N, CA, C and O atoms as a Tinker XYZ file with bonds, in Angstrom:
   212  protein
     1  N      1.580000   -8.955000   25.457000    73     2
     2  CA     0.840000   -8.012000   25.912000    64     1     3
     3  C      1.548000   -7.397000   27.398000    63     2     4     5
     4  O      1.862000   -8.189000   28.287000    81     3
     5  N      1.737000   -6.052000   27.537000    73     3     6
     6  CA     2.016000   -5.403000   28.623000    64     5     7
     7  C      1.146000   -5.203000   29.509000    63     6     8     9
     8  O      0.047000   -4.686000   29.310000    81     7
     9  N      1.590000   -5.616000   30.597000    73     7    10
    10  CA     0.390000   -5.835000   32.016000    64     9    11
    11  C      0.226000   -4.281000   32.158000    63    10    12    13
    12  O      1.037000   -3.466000   31.719000    81    11
    13  N     -0.799000   -4.014000   32.753000    73    11    14
    14  CA    -1.388000   -2.848000   33.366000    64    13    15
    15  C     -0.721000   -1.758000   34.042000    63    14    16    17
    16  O     -1.090000   -0.583000   34.043000    81    15
    17  N      0.526000   -2.359000   34.749000    73    15    18
    18  CA     1.515000   -1.416000   34.997000    64    17    19
    19  C      2.576000   -1.043000   33.979000    63    18    20    21
    20  O      3.434000   -0.204000   34.256000    81    19
    21  N      2.526000   -1.663000   32.790000    73    19    22
    22  CA     3.541000   -1.588000   32.101000    64    21    23
    23  C      3.084000   -0.564000   30.886000    63    22    24    25
    24  O      3.799000   -0.047000   30.028000    81    23
    25  N      1.463000   -0.425000   31.121000    73    23    26
    26  CA     0.924000    0.457000   30.109000    64    25    27
    27  C      1.568000    1.906000   29.753000    63    26    28    29
    28  O      1.882000    2.381000   28.661000    81    27
    29  N      1.647000    2.414000   31.011000    73    27    30
    30  CA     1.854000    3.746000   31.029000    64    29    31
    31  C      3.679000    4.010000   30.859000    63    30    32    33
    32  O      4.181000    5.107000   30.613000    81    31
    33  N      4.316000    2.939000   31.026000    73    31    34
    34  CA     5.751000    3.268000   30.666000    64    33    35
    35  C      5.790000    3.010000   29.312000    63    34    36    37
    36  O      6.718000    3.564000   28.723000    81    35
    37  N      5.012000    2.292000   28.615000    73    35    38
    38  CA     5.165000    2.087000   27.095000    64    37    39
    39  C      4.774000    3.119000   26.364000    63    38    40    41
    40  O      5.324000    3.392000   25.298000    81    39
    41  N      3.627000    3.908000   26.937000    73    39    42
    42  CA     3.191000    5.130000   26.512000    64    41    43
    43  C      4.112000    6.289000   26.723000    63    42    44    45
    44  O      4.209000    7.157000   25.855000    81    43
    45  N      4.713000    6.338000   27.708000    73    43    46
    46  CA     6.117000    7.421000   27.908000    64    45    47
    47  C      7.065000    7.051000   27.266000    63    46    48    49
    48  O      7.536000    8.014000   26.662000    81    47
    49  N      7.717000    5.946000   27.035000    73    47    50
    50  CA     8.669000    5.759000   26.336000    64    49    51
    51  C      8.789000    5.867000   24.959000    63    50    52    53
    52  O      9.593000    6.604000   24.390000    81    51
    53  N      7.776000    4.934000   24.282000    73    51    54
    54  CA     7.816000    5.001000   22.860000    64    53    55
    55  C      6.781000    6.016000   22.299000    63    54    56    57
    56  O      7.033000    6.294000   21.127000    81    55
    57  N      5.742000    6.619000   22.776000    73    55    58
    58  CA     4.774000    7.630000   22.600000    64    57    59
    59  C      3.341000    6.897000   21.985000    63    58    60    61
    60  O      3.411000    5.828000   21.379000    81    59
    61  N      2.255000    7.485000   22.178000    73    59    62
    62  CA     1.074000    7.131000   21.554000    64    61    63
    63  C      0.788000    6.346000   20.235000    63    62    64    65
    64  O     -0.142000    5.547000   20.128000    81    63
    65  N      1.696000    6.655000   19.215000    73    63    66
    66  CA     1.818000    6.240000   17.888000    64    65    67
    67  C      2.245000    4.506000   17.916000    63    66    68    69
    68  O      1.578000    3.675000   17.300000    81    67
    69  N      3.185000    4.235000   18.552000    73    67    70
    70  CA     3.864000    2.977000   18.763000    64    69    71
    71  C      2.685000    2.116000   19.350000    63    70    72    73
    72  O      2.334000    1.046000   18.853000    81    71
    73  N      2.066000    2.737000   20.544000    73    71    74
    74  CA     0.985000    2.038000   21.176000    64    73    75
    75  C     -0.293000    1.649000   20.438000    63    74    76    77
    76  O     -0.832000    0.561000   20.641000    81    75
    77  N     -0.702000    2.420000   19.702000    73    75    78
    78  CA    -1.993000    2.466000   19.018000    64    77    79
    79  C     -1.613000    1.778000   17.431000    63    78    80    81
    80  O     -2.499000    1.545000   16.609000    81    79
    81  N     -0.396000    1.555000   17.220000    73    79    82
    82  CA    -0.564000    0.995000   15.820000    64    81    83
    83  C     -0.724000   -0.068000   15.547000    63    82    84    85
    84  O      0.069000   -0.862000   16.054000    81    83
    85  N     -1.660000   -0.551000   14.751000    73    83    86
    86  CA    -2.088000   -2.275000   14.431000    64    85    87
    87  C     -1.141000   -2.856000   13.567000    63    86    88    89
    88  O     -0.608000   -3.929000   13.850000    81    87
    89  N     -0.805000   -2.024000   12.188000    73    87    90
    90  CA     0.235000   -2.555000   11.423000    64    89    91
    91  C      1.300000   -1.728000   10.987000    63    90    92    93
    92  O      1.199000   -0.942000   10.045000    81    91
    93  N      2.514000   -1.934000   11.799000    73    91    94
    94  CA     3.555000   -1.280000   11.504000    64    93    95
    95  C      4.502000   -2.227000   10.476000    63    94    96    97
    96  O      4.474000   -3.454000   10.378000    81    95
    97  N      5.257000   -1.372000    9.819000    73    95    98
    98  CA     5.877000   -1.959000    8.702000    64    97    99
    99  C      7.009000   -2.694000    9.068000    63    98   100   101
   100  O      7.214000   -2.254000   10.199000    81    99
   101  N      8.089000   -3.729000    8.797000    73    99   102
   102  CA     9.089000   -4.247000    9.420000    64   101   103
   103  C     10.313000   -3.125000    9.531000    63   102   104   105
   104  O     10.608000   -2.480000    8.525000    81   103
   105  N     10.900000   -2.948000   10.582000    73   103   106
   106  CA    11.687000   -2.076000   10.838000    64   105   107
   107  C     12.608000   -2.142000   11.931000    63   106   108   109
   108  O     12.453000   -3.003000   12.797000    81   107
   109  N     13.692000   -1.202000   11.989000    73   107   110
   110  CA    14.438000   -1.471000   13.059000    64   109   111
   111  C     14.976000    0.139000   13.310000    63   110   112   113
   112  O     15.539000    0.821000   12.454000    81   111
   113  N     14.689000    0.521000   14.565000    73   111   114
   114  CA    14.886000    1.909000   14.809000    64   113   115
   115  C     15.845000    1.968000   16.043000    63   114   116   117
   116  O     15.802000    1.046000   16.858000    81   115
   117  N     16.627000    2.914000   16.198000    73   115   118
   118  CA    17.394000    3.564000   17.545000    64   117   119
   119  C     16.939000    4.662000   17.927000    63   118   120   121
   120  O     16.745000    5.699000   17.292000    81   119
   121  N     16.696000    4.301000   19.465000    73   119   122
   122  CA    16.331000    5.508000   20.141000    64   121   123
   123  C     17.328000    5.192000   21.293000    63   122   124   125
   124  O     17.331000    4.204000   22.027000    81   123
   125  N     18.354000    6.484000   21.280000    73   123   126
   126  CA    19.476000    6.482000   21.991000    64   125   127
   127  C     19.993000    5.171000   22.474000    63   126   128   129
   128  O     20.388000    4.415000   21.587000    81   127
   129  N     20.066000    4.767000   23.654000    73   127   130
   130  CA    20.535000    3.607000   23.387000    64   129   131
   131  C     19.653000    2.146000   23.682000    63   130   132   133
   132  O     20.026000    1.163000   24.322000    81   131
   133  N     18.457000    2.360000   23.033000    73   131   134
   134  CA    17.641000    1.225000   22.823000    64   133   135
   135  C     17.230000    0.875000   21.185000    63   134   136   137
   136  O     16.946000    1.743000   20.360000    81   135
   137  N     17.256000   -0.146000   20.999000    73   135   138
   138  CA    16.842000   -0.622000   19.735000    64   137   139
   139  C     15.290000   -1.025000   19.734000    63   138   140   141
   140  O     14.753000   -1.746000   20.575000    81   139
   141  N     14.753000   -0.503000   18.777000    73   139   142
   142  CA    13.094000   -0.806000   18.469000    64   141   143
   143  C     12.700000   -1.622000   17.127000    63   142   144   145
   144  O     12.796000   -1.083000   16.025000    81   143
   145  N     12.309000   -2.782000   17.268000    73   143   146
   146  CA    12.470000   -3.571000   15.945000    64   145   147
   147  C     10.878000   -4.130000   15.879000    63   146   148   149
   148  O     10.189000   -4.381000   16.867000    81   147
   149  N     10.496000   -4.253000   14.566000    73   147   150
   150  CA     8.983000   -4.721000   14.067000    64   149   151
   151  C      9.033000   -5.544000   13.039000    63   150   152   153
   152  O      9.280000   -5.188000   11.887000    81   151
   153  N      8.699000   -7.201000   13.562000    73   151   154
   154  CA     9.059000   -8.359000   12.449000    64   153   155
   155  C      7.616000   -8.455000   11.973000    63   154   156   157
   156  O      6.537000   -8.173000   12.494000    81   155
   157  N      8.010000   -8.992000   10.706000    73   155   158
   158  CA     6.557000   -9.606000    9.940000    64   157   159
   159  C      6.664000  -11.385000    9.962000    63   158   160   161
   160  O      7.702000  -12.048000    9.967000    81   159
   161  N      5.559000  -11.778000    9.972000    73   159   162
   162  CA     5.714000  -13.359000   10.070000    64   161   163
   163  C      5.732000  -13.595000    8.569000    63   162   164   165
   164  O      5.055000  -12.863000    7.848000    81   163
   165  N      6.533000  -14.664000    8.012000    73   163   166
   166  CA     6.263000  -14.566000    6.648000    64   165   167
   167  C      6.056000  -16.276000    6.406000    63   166   168   169
   168  O      6.223000  -16.729000    5.273000    81   167
   169  N      5.765000  -16.983000    7.300000    73   167   170
   170  CA     5.432000  -18.283000    7.026000    64   169   171
   171  C      4.927000  -18.800000    8.581000    63   170   172   173
   172  O      5.499000  -18.423000    9.604000    81   171
   173  N      3.666000  -19.800000    8.577000    73   171   174
   174  CA     3.461000  -20.369000    9.593000    64   173   175
   175  C      3.167000  -21.724000    9.434000    63   174   176   177
   176  O      2.476000  -22.102000    8.488000    81   175
   177  N      3.627000  -22.503000   10.277000    73   175   178
   178  CA     3.758000  -23.997000   10.038000    64   177   179
   179  C      2.828000  -24.522000   11.171000    63   178   180   181
   180  O      3.191000  -24.517000   12.347000    81   179
   181  N      1.437000  -25.042000   10.705000    73   179   182
   182  CA     0.658000  -25.613000   11.640000    64   181   183
   183  C      1.111000  -26.825000   12.191000    63   182   184   185
   184  O      1.489000  -27.767000   11.494000    81   183
   185  N      1.075000  -26.833000   13.900000    73   183   186
   186  CA     1.479000  -28.262000   14.583000    64   185   187
   187  C      0.060000  -28.892000   14.862000    63   186   188   189
   188  O     -1.087000  -28.462000   14.982000    81   187
   189  N      0.728000  -30.194000   14.909000    73   187   190
   190  CA    -0.548000  -31.518000   15.086000    64   189   191
   191  C     -0.550000  -31.316000   16.534000    63   190   192   193
   192  O     -1.620000  -31.812000   16.887000    81   191
   193  N     -0.001000  -30.904000   17.486000    73   191   194
   194  CA    -0.475000  -30.697000   18.917000    64   193   195
   195  C      0.733000  -29.852000   19.666000    63   194   196   197
   196  O      1.939000  -30.051000   19.521000    81   195
   197  N      0.212000  -29.029000   20.359000    73   195   198
   198  CA     1.163000  -28.231000   21.468000    64   197   199
   199  C      1.760000  -28.803000   22.303000    63   198   200   201
   200  O      1.182000  -29.517000   23.123000    81   199
   201  N      3.077000  -28.622000   22.289000    73   199   202
   202  CA     3.894000  -28.960000   23.490000    64   201   203
   203  C      4.464000  -27.986000   24.199000    63   202   204   205
   204  O      4.350000  -26.813000   23.844000    81   203
   205  N      5.201000  -28.372000   25.371000    73   203   206
   206  CA     5.456000  -27.291000   26.154000    64   205   207
   207  C      6.942000  -26.928000   26.117000    63   206   208   209
   208  O      7.536000  -26.712000   27.173000    81   207
   209  N      7.545000  -26.855000   24.962000    73   207   210
   210  CA     9.341000  -26.806000   24.710000    64   209   211
   211  C      9.375000  -25.295000   24.702000    63   210   212
   212  O     10.443000  -24.702000   24.550000    81   211
């Protein structure tokens, strides 16, 4: 999650659509010299306990 100071930068760089989108499809897009990617989790493995690794 962006910090409060990064919110304005995110809106300025990516636009309101990227900031407000709840469910984007998986994709890879190029914006000038920046790559923007969205991944979808396909499998989750529950752990017995949390570790600090």
